[in-house]
C-alpha positions, 0 to 999 in steps of 0.5 A: 500500500502506498500513501502519498502526502503533499500531493493533490489529485488533479483528475481521476479516470475510473475506466483506465484506473489512473490518477493525475497527481501533482506535488504541492506548489513550491510556495507551499500553497496547495491551491496553486497548481504547477503542471510541471509536477503532474504525474500519472499513477495507476491504482488497484484500489482508490479510497477517496476520503477528501471531502464533498468537492473531491475529484474522486466524488466528481469522477464517480458522479460523471463517469459511472452509471447512476445507482452503481455506487452509494454516497453518503455525506455527513456534516458536523453540527453547526455547519 
């Protein structure tokens, strides 16, 4: 199992089982994307636990047939 820290998933291809990831920008700001650091990675098992607006969730909604997966959103009280 490989766990990556300091990278951002830019896109997910569920059919080809690939991810496009990029390292955190040199400025340290994760919202800045440096295309020079993009790397395509293959995966066997993908666990997307990075929030409601994640690339994984977006890929599942746009690339998989409806009703082929379940999704649950839980919020903390006060949000």
